Structure formats: structure tokens, C-alpha cells
C-alpha positions as CSV (number, residue, x, y, z in Angstrom):
1,M,0.0,1.8,-26.0
2,K,1.7,-1.6,-26.4
3,R,0.4,-5.1,-26.6
4,T,-0.1,-6.1,-23.1
5,A,0.3,-9.4,-21.2
6,S,-2.8,-10.7,-19.4
7,M,-2.0,-10.7,-15.7
8,T,-3.6,-12.5,-12.9
9,E,-4.6,-10.6,-9.8
10,T,-1.6,-12.0,-8.0
11,Q,0.7,-10.7,-10.7
12,L,-0.9,-7.3,-10.6
13,T,-0.5,-7.2,-6.9
14,A,3.2,-8.1,-7.2
15,W,3.7,-5.4,-9.8
16,H,2.0,-2.9,-7.5
17,N,4.1,-3.9,-4.5
18,V,7.3,-3.7,-6.4
19,L,6.7,-0.4,-8.2
20,G,4.9,1.1,-5.2
21,V,8.1,1.9,-3.5
22,F,8.5,4.8,-6.0
23,D,6.6,8.1,-6.2
24,T,3.7,8.0,-8.7
25,D,5.3,10.5,-11.1
26,I,8.4,8.4,-11.3
27,V,6.4,5.3,-12.2
28,N,4.4,7.3,-14.8
29,A,7.6,8.6,-16.4
30,A,9.1,5.1,-16.5
31,V,6.0,3.6,-18.0
32,L,5.8,6.3,-20.7
33,E,9.5,5.9,-21.4
34,M,8.9,2.2,-22.0
35,A,5.8,2.8,-24.0
36,L,7.5,5.1,-26.4
37,T,10.3,2.7,-27.3
38,E,10.5,-0.3,-29.4
39,T,11.0,-2.4,-26.3
40,R,8.7,-5.4,-25.8
41,F,6.2,-5.4,-22.9
42,P,8.5,-4.9,-19.9
43,E,9.2,-7.2,-17.0
44,V,8.7,-5.6,-13.6
45,G,12.4,-5.6,-13.1
46,D,12.9,-3.4,-16.2
47,L,10.5,-0.8,-14.9
48,F,12.0,-1.1,-11.4
49,Q,15.5,-0.2,-12.8
50,I,14.1,2.8,-14.8
51,C,12.2,4.0,-11.8
52,R,15.3,3.5,-9.6
53,E,17.5,5.5,-12.0
54,K,14.9,8.3,-12.2
55,S,14.8,8.4,-8.4
56,F,18.5,8.8,-8.3
57,Q,18.5,11.5,-11.0
58,T,15.8,13.6,-9.2
59,G,17.5,13.2,-5.8
60,R,14.7,11.3,-4.3
61,W,16.9,8.3,-3.6
62,E,20.6,8.4,-2.9
63,R,22.8,6.3,-5.2
64,P,24.3,3.5,-3.3
65,Y,28.0,3.7,-2.4
66,S,30.2,1.3,-4.4
67,P,33.7,1.1,-2.9
68,N,35.0,-1.1,-5.7
69,G,33.6,0.5,-8.7
70,N,31.8,3.3,-10.4
71,E,28.7,4.3,-8.4
72,K,26.8,4.9,-11.6
73,D,27.2,1.3,-12.6
74,V,25.4,-0.1,-9.6
75,T,22.4,-1.9,-10.9
76,K,21.8,-4.5,-8.2
77,P,19.1,-3.5,-5.7
78,T,20.5,-2.7,-2.3
79,A,19.5,-4.5,0.9
80,S,17.4,-1.5,1.9
81,E,15.6,-1.4,-1.4
82,I,14.9,-5.1,-1.1
83,R,13.6,-4.6,2.4
84,A,11.3,-1.8,1.2
85,V,9.8,-4.1,-1.5
86,A,9.6,-7.0,0.9
87,S,7.7,-5.0,3.5
88,R,5.0,-4.2,0.8
89,F,4.6,-8.0,0.4
90,G,4.5,-8.5,4.2
91,L,7.7,-10.5,4.0
92,A,10.5,-10.4,6.5
93,V,14.0,-10.4,5.0
94,P,17.4,-9.8,6.7
């Protein structure tokens, strides 16, 4: 639906590992949302953020607690989210 970037197999694996922490219907909705906008071909982080927000909205993920600010403004991935992605890559992170 948009011009695409050619990706190597390693890049495709990386995208799969990052977005694979979300349910398929969440990823589908995020991809369609991006495809139906004027936004350029997205970075994986762009889709991660859309999927993350959709997961919060549907109650599938809990919004992280932010003691010093508005919880709705939290855009930085939490340690547990980073660990979930890292495990899909087979990486150990603290």
C-alpha cells in the first residue's frame, strides 16, 4: 500500500522479533493505521509505539506507572518491554 524499503533477511527477522511481542491483531491495526496515513514508510520503532498504545487501550498491557508525570505521556519502553523483545532475539539484558 506504500512504497516499501527492501529489507535483508536480518532486518526482517529484527522487525519480526520486535513486533512479535504484540498480538497479531494489534500489529495488523498498527500497520493499517500507518498505511492509511501520509506518513513515510515507518521505522520499526514507529510501529512499536503504535502497537504499544493500542495494547494499552485494549487493556492487554498495563500502562507503566510514572511517579513524576502523566502516565499517558510515557513513551519510553519499560525494562520489562525491553526484556520481552530481547528474549525474542535470544539476548540477555538486565
